[in-house]
N, C-alpha and C positions, 0 to 999 in steps of 0.2 A: 174351559172345556169344549170339544170338537164335536161338533155331531157331523156322523158319518152314513150318507145316501148311499145305502150298502143294497147289492146283492150278490150272491155267492157266484162271482166266475172271475175268472183271472183277476178281470183289473180292477176288481173288489178287493179280492185278496193280496194284489199288493198291499193295499193301504190299510188292513188290518193288520196285515205281516209289521206293516213301519211304524204303525202307532204303539202294537205289542211291544215292538226292540228296544221302543222309544219310550216306554212308559206313561204314558200322555194320556191322563181320562178323556175319557169319550165314551159317547152312547150312540147305539147303530140306529136308524131310520131304515128299514124294509123300504123298497124301491122292485118293486115284483114285474118285471121289466115284462114276462109274459101274459100280465094281467096288462098293459099298456098305463104303468104308474109315473113310469118317464116321462109321458104327453102332457101331465096335472101340470094345470099355470104354474102352482105352488114350485113343483119341481123343476120348470122351466126361467123360475127367475132365480137360481142357481145353476142351473145347465143349462144353456140354451142351445142346446147342441145337443138334447135329451140321450143322452148317456149317460150312463151310472160306471164309474163313483162323483161325486162331489162333497164338497166338505163346507161345513160354514164352524169357521175359526172364530168365539165371542170371547177370546182376549189376545187380540194380535198385538204381537211386537209394539207397532206404534198406539199402545195404548188407547185408540181408539171405536168405531165401531163393530162389529162380525164384520167378519171378511166370507167372502164366498168366494170357493175356487174350485173349477173343473179341469177333465183332462188328469187320467192318471199317472203321466209323466210329472206337469207341471205339481200335484197332490205331494207326489214325493220331496221334490226340490225345494216347495214351500216350509214342509214340514222338516226338511233335512236342515235348513235356515234355521226355523223358529227354535230347531233343540238343539244345533251347532254338532249334529252327529252323523254318522252314515253320509256323509260330502265333504269331502276336504279342502280348506280353504289354501292352499298349495298350489301356485296356477296345475304345474304340470299332472297333480293329482289327482284336484277337480276336473283338468277336463277329460284324464281315461274317462274316471267315473260315468260324467255327461257324454260319450263317444257311448257307450255302451249301451247305457239308460235311452239315448235317444234309437240306439240299433236296437232294442226289441221294443220303441214304439213306432218305426219307420220303417219294419221291418217284420222280425219274427215275431210280435201280434197281428199286423194283419193278415202275413202266411200261414200262420199256423190258423186265422182264423175261417177262410176258406177252405182250410184244409178241413175243417170242422163240420164249414157249413156242405162241403158239395162227399164228404164223408159220413155224416152223422143226418143231415136237417131236409137237405135238396128232396126235393119230389120223386126228381129222377137222377136215375143214373147216366151220365156222363161220364165216359171215361177220359173224354183226353182233360178236364178238370180236376179229375181226381188222381190225371195220372199229375198232372201239373204241382198240386201244391202237393204233394204227396214228394215230391222229388226235392221242390227249392224248402219244403220244413225240414228235409232229410239235408240237403244240402248247407241250411243255418245249421242243423245241428254240428255239421263239419265244424262252422266257422268258432263256436261255441268249443268243442272238444280241443279245435287248435288254441286257441287262447287257452285255453285252463290248464295245459298241459308246463308243466313250472310254475302255474300259479294257483294261489288256494284258492282265492275268490277270484271273479271275474277283472274286478278295477285291478285284482293284485293281494300284497299280503292281507289286509282290512277286506271286513264285510262292507257293503254301500249296498246304498237305496238300486243300484245295476241289478245285484242280483237276490232283492226284493222285486224286482220289474220283470226279472227274466223266468225263476224258476214258475210262480203260475201255469205259464206257458207251456214246462214242458212236464209240469203234473199230469195231462191227458196225453203223453206218448203214445201209448198203446193205439189209445182212440186216433192218436195219430197217425199210425202202422209209421212207427216209425219203431226199433230194439237198440235200448239206451245199452244193451253191451257189444254194441257197436261202437259207442263213444268212450270206451276206457275214462277218460277224463272228467266227461258233462259227469258220468255216472256215480263218482266218488262226490264229486261236486255237490249231487242233486240228492245224494244221501244225506248229507252234512249241513245241507240244508235243510235237507226235512226234519231232522234231529235235532235243530235248535227247538229251545221251549213255545219261543216267541210266535213258530212256525205253529207249532204242535196246540196254541194254545187260539191262533189265528185262524186256524181251520178245525176247529174244535166247534168254533160257534154258528157253521156252516149249515148245521146239521136243524137247526129252528127252523129257517129262510127253505129248506126245500120241502115247501108246504102242495106239490100239484105231486098225480101219481106218474103221468105221461105226459112228455112234450104232444098239446092236444096241437087242433087243425087252427083254431082260432089263435094258439098265441105262436105257431107262426105266420099269422097276417100280422099279429101284432108288431113283430119282431122282424121280419124278413118284406110286408108289403106297403109299410109306408112310403109316400111319395111327402112334398114342398103343402101337399093340401091336406094333409094331415093337421097340422099342425097351427095354431090358435094364428088368428087372423089383427086381433084384433090385441 
């Protein structure tokens, strides 16, 4: 059984998509990031960077003690290797999947995240920041659209963890001030991934975790006001 420490964010959705695609048994443990659950000692023992998602696998491949894994990209690779699915073993094909996985982890995710922050959550309207991250998100959409020309999925003909990593960061395209109609290859891919039964199931679970009516000032302070002094020191 996989225990997934989860909240319905793009990085959280990546892992439910993978677990549903692979058919692995799992249970969801909510980590309400707006309430500060990610700073609790029990969670920090699993995810020292105080970020979701994180997993605990109580049946690892080495038949040893349960193993904890944090960081969404590392979790996707771990689960792919555990199941032998969605990450090729052939050198060239594997390299391509990992290229695009790391493209998301190092590029699309951070840039779209800053886009979300300055367009949706910032208490100040900062035109330079809004323009900077909206434009960079647009550039990355263009990269993805170009890649998907002539490829069914991001890494080629087969669906992979790269697609699962990228898709949740495209879901809020309107909030990112983008237009999918400007990217026909990306739009075709996006609709195909959205229609997959595992994607539908993964996103269907998210509704039960959205309990807060609005983004509160308290949640803002918890999410965006932490420093090293906020973490337990003993």
